[in-house]
PAZAPA-4460 file (N, C-alpha, C; in steps of 0.05 Angstrom, whole numbers, plus 32768, in hexadecimal, padded with zeros to 4 digits):
% residues 41
    n_x    n_y    n_z   ca_x   ca_y   ca_z    c_x    c_y    c_z   seq   type   mol
   7EFF   8215   8157   7F04   822E   8164   7EF8   8245   8153     1      M     A
   7EF7   8241   8139   7EEC   8256   8127   7ECF   825C   812F     2      K     A
   7EBF   8248   8133   7EA3   824C   813A   7EA0   8258   8156     3      N     A
   7EB3   8253   8167   7EB2   825D   8183   7EB6   827B   8184     4      K     A
   7EC7   8286   8172   7ECE   82A3   8174   7EC3   82B4   815D     5      V     A
   7EB7   82A7   8149   7EAC   82B6   8132   7E96   82CA   813B     6      L     A
   7E9A   82E3   8134   7E87   82F9   813A   7E83   82FE   8158     7      N     A
   7E98   82F8   8168   7E97   82FE   8184   7EAE   830F   818C     8      K     A
   7EAB   831E   81A2   7EC1   832F   81AC   7ED4   831D   81BC     9      K     A
   7EED   8320   81B6   7F01   8311   81C5   7F18   8324   81CD    10      D     A
   7F2A   831A   81DD   7F41   832A   81E5   7F5B   831C   81DC    11      A     A
   7F6C   832B   81CF   7F86   8321   81C6   7F9B   832E   81D8    12      L     A
   7FAB   831E   81E4   7FC0   8328   81F6   7FDB   8325   81E7    13      H     A
   7FE7   833B   81E0   8000   833C   81D1   8018   8339   81E4    14      L     A
   802C   832B   81DB   8045   8328   81EA   8054   8343   81EC    15      A     A
   8060   8348   8202   8071   835F   8205   808E   8357   8201    16      K     A
   809D   8367   81F3   80B9   8361   81EF   80C9   8370   8204    17      I     A
   80E3   836A   8206   80F4   8374   821C   80F5   8393   821D    18      S     A
   80EF   83A1   8208   80F0   83BE   8208   80D6   83CA   8213    19      T     A
   80C2   83B8   8219   80A8   83C2   8224   8093   83C6   820F    20      G     A
   809A   83C4   81F6   8087   83C8   81E0   8078   83AD   81DB    21      M     A
   8060   83AF   81D0   8051   8397   81C9   805A   838D   81AD    22      S     A
   805A   8373   81AA   8060   8368   8190   8046   8361   8181    23      S     A
   8048   8357   8169   8030   834D   815A   802B   8330   8160    24      N     A
   8038   8324   8173   8035   8308   817A   801F   8305   818F    25      H     A
   800B   82F5   8189   7FF5   82F0   819B   7FFE   82DA   81AF    26      I     A
   7FFF   82E1   81C9   8007   82CF   81DE   7FEF   82C1   81EB    27      A     A
   7FD8   82CF   81EB   7FC1   82C4   81F8   7FA8   82CF   81EC    28      Q     A
   7F93   82BF   81EA   7F79   82C8   81DF   7F63   82BE   81F1    29      M     A
   7F51   82D0   81F8   7F3B   82C9   820A   7F20   82D3   81FF    30      S     A
   7F0C   82C4   8205   7EF0   82CA   81FD   7EE0   82CC   8217    31      L     A
   7EDA   82E4   821F   7ECE   82E8   823A   7EE2   82E2   824F    32      G     A
   7EDB   82D1   8262   7EED   82C8   8277   7EFD   82AF   8270    33      Q     A
   7EF6   82A3   8259   7F02   8289   8251   7F1B   828E   823F    34      E     A
   7F32   8284   8248   7F4A   8285   8237   7F48   826E   8223    35      V     A
   7F49   8275   8209   7F46   8261   81F5   7F60   825A   81E7    36      I     A
   7F75   826A   81EB   7F90   8265   81E1   7FA4   8273   81F3    37      Y     A
   7FB9   8265   81FA   7FCE   8271   820A   7FE9   8264   8205    38      T     A
   7FFE   8273   8207   8019   8268   8206   8024   8265   8222    39      E     A
   8016   826E   8236   801F   826E   8252   8019   8253   825E    40      F     A
   8029   824A   8270   8024   8230   827F   8013   8236   8297    41      N     A
***
């Protein structure tokens, strides 16, 4: 995975907590249109 994302722009999707604020927990990571990590089913 390191070689796949090294020096490339990616998107980190942070989890939202019940108060509507974002946490520091990464729930999903995508590179372009490809999701390379997710906690969602």
